C-alpha positions as CSV (number, residue, x, y, z in Angstrom):
1,M,5.5,-58.6,-13.6
2,S,2.2,-57.0,-14.0
3,D,3.9,-53.3,-14.4
4,R,6.3,-54.2,-16.3
5,V,3.3,-55.0,-19.1
6,F,1.5,-52.2,-18.3
7,G,5.1,-50.3,-19.1
8,L,5.9,-51.7,-22.1
9,V,1.9,-51.4,-23.6
10,G,2.7,-46.9,-22.8
11,L,6.0,-46.7,-24.4
12,V,4.3,-49.2,-27.4
13,I,0.8,-46.2,-27.1
14,A,3.3,-43.5,-26.5
15,I,5.5,-44.8,-29.9
16,G,2.6,-45.1,-32.0
17,Y,1.2,-41.6,-30.9
18,A,4.9,-39.7,-31.2
19,W,5.2,-42.3,-34.8
20,A,1.7,-40.3,-35.6
21,A,2.0,-36.9,-34.8
22,L,5.2,-37.2,-37.0
23,S,3.6,-38.0,-39.6
24,I,1.4,-34.9,-39.6
25,E,2.1,-32.3,-41.9
26,E,2.7,-29.3,-41.4
27,S,1.3,-25.8,-43.6
28,F,3.7,-23.7,-44.8
29,L,1.8,-20.4,-42.9
30,S,2.3,-23.2,-39.7
31,D,3.6,-21.5,-36.5
32,A,7.2,-21.1,-35.5
33,V,6.4,-24.6,-32.7
34,G,3.7,-26.4,-35.5
35,P,1.5,-28.9,-35.0
36,K,4.4,-31.4,-33.7
37,A,5.2,-30.0,-30.9
38,F,1.9,-31.0,-28.5
39,P,2.0,-34.2,-29.5
40,L,5.1,-34.3,-29.0
41,I,5.5,-33.9,-25.5
42,I,2.4,-36.1,-24.6
43,A,4.3,-38.6,-26.2
44,A,8.0,-38.6,-24.7
45,V,5.8,-37.5,-21.2
46,V,3.9,-41.5,-21.8
47,G,7.2,-42.7,-22.8
48,L,9.6,-41.7,-20.0
49,S,6.5,-42.3,-17.6
50,S,6.3,-46.3,-18.8
51,V,9.8,-46.3,-18.9
52,V,10.0,-45.5,-15.0
53,I,7.7,-48.5,-14.5
54,I,9.4,-50.4,-16.1
55,I,12.6,-50.1,-15.0
56,K,11.0,-50.1,-11.4
57,P,8.0,-51.7,-11.0
58,D,5.8,-51.9,-8.1
59,A,7.4,-55.2,-5.2
60,A,3.3,-55.6,-4.5
61,P,1.3,-53.9,-7.1
62,Q,-2.8,-54.1,-6.3
63,W,-4.5,-54.1,-9.4
64,P,-8.3,-52.9,-9.3
65,S,-11.2,-55.0,-9.3
66,F,-13.3,-56.4,-12.5
67,G,-15.7,-53.5,-11.9
68,R,-13.8,-50.7,-11.6
69,F,-12.2,-52.1,-14.7
70,A,-15.6,-52.3,-16.8
71,E,-15.8,-48.7,-14.6
72,V,-13.1,-47.6,-16.8
73,G,-14.4,-49.9,-20.0
74,F,-17.9,-47.7,-19.8
75,A,-16.0,-44.5,-19.5
76,I,-13.9,-44.9,-23.2
77,L,-16.6,-46.8,-24.2
78,V,-18.4,-43.4,-23.9
79,L,-15.7,-41.2,-24.8
80,I,-15.1,-43.0,-28.2
81,L,-19.2,-42.4,-28.4
82,Y,-19.3,-39.1,-28.5
83,A,-16.1,-38.8,-30.8
84,L,-18.0,-40.6,-33.3
85,L,-21.9,-38.3,-32.4
86,L,-20.0,-35.4,-32.4
87,P,-20.6,-34.4,-36.0
88,E,-24.0,-36.1,-35.4
89,L,-25.6,-35.0,-32.8
90,G,-24.0,-31.0,-32.7
91,F,-21.1,-30.1,-29.8
92,V,-24.2,-28.8,-27.3
93,I,-25.7,-32.2,-27.0
94,A,-23.4,-34.6,-27.2
95,T,-21.5,-33.2,-24.4
96,A,-24.0,-32.9,-22.2
97,L,-24.5,-36.4,-22.4
98,A,-21.4,-37.3,-22.4
99,A,-20.8,-35.2,-19.4
100,T,-23.0,-36.3,-17.1
101,Y,-22.6,-39.6,-18.1
102,L,-19.5,-39.2,-16.7
103,T,-20.0,-36.5,-13.8
104,W,-22.7,-39.4,-12.7
105,R,-20.3,-42.3,-12.7
106,L,-17.9,-40.1,-9.8
107,G,-20.6,-39.9,-7.5
108,T,-22.8,-37.0,-8.5
109,A,-26.9,-38.1,-8.3
110,P,-28.5,-38.0,-12.1
111,I,-30.6,-35.3,-11.5
112,A,-27.6,-33.0,-10.3
113,S,-25.3,-34.8,-13.4
114,I,-28.1,-33.6,-15.9
115,V,-28.1,-30.5,-14.9
116,S,-24.1,-30.9,-14.4
117,G,-23.9,-31.8,-18.0
118,S,-26.0,-29.2,-19.8
119,L,-24.3,-26.3,-17.4
120,T,-20.9,-27.6,-18.7
121,S,-22.0,-28.3,-22.0
122,L,-23.3,-24.8,-22.5
123,G,-20.7,-23.1,-20.8
124,I,-17.6,-24.4,-23.1
125,Y,-20.5,-23.1,-25.6
126,V,-20.6,-19.6,-24.9
127,V,-16.8,-19.8,-24.8
128,F,-15.2,-20.9,-27.1
129,H,-18.0,-21.1,-29.9
130,Q,-19.5,-17.0,-28.8
131,V,-17.0,-15.6,-27.1
132,L,-14.0,-16.5,-28.8
133,G,-15.5,-16.8,-32.3
134,L,-14.3,-21.0,-32.4
135,S,-15.8,-23.8,-34.9
136,L,-17.8,-26.3,-33.2
137,A,-19.6,-29.7,-34.7
138,K,-23.2,-28.8,-35.9
139,G,-25.9,-30.9,-34.9
140,V,-29.7,-31.4,-35.9
141,F,-30.3,-28.2,-34.6
142,G,-27.7,-26.3,-36.1
143,F,-25.9,-26.0,-32.4
């Protein structure tokens, strides 16, 4: 029964995501595909996967322990905080903090997580801002 509930939740999320994607206003200068295509593809994949879970649930699902659910919850909280703090802290600092936490929770040692998160943040910044010229959120330090 829990798989079907999970499938129904996924289906509701997919419908909401598709509805939000369809409400995106397109510019007359947009390309042939437009900005709606990718979100609609994601919504379709999530929706079809959810329907499969509803139709053919696992006979004896094994759910993770409360501790694992808490870890997932904290990861989601970090990503929400990342989105909220990105304009304030800037791309480099916010990404370094989020990447450091997430790599630490994936099993990396604390010092290695700090190094990995910082290098990941700087690497992405160099590629997307310096090389490709894309605009990234600037924080209090201007980067």
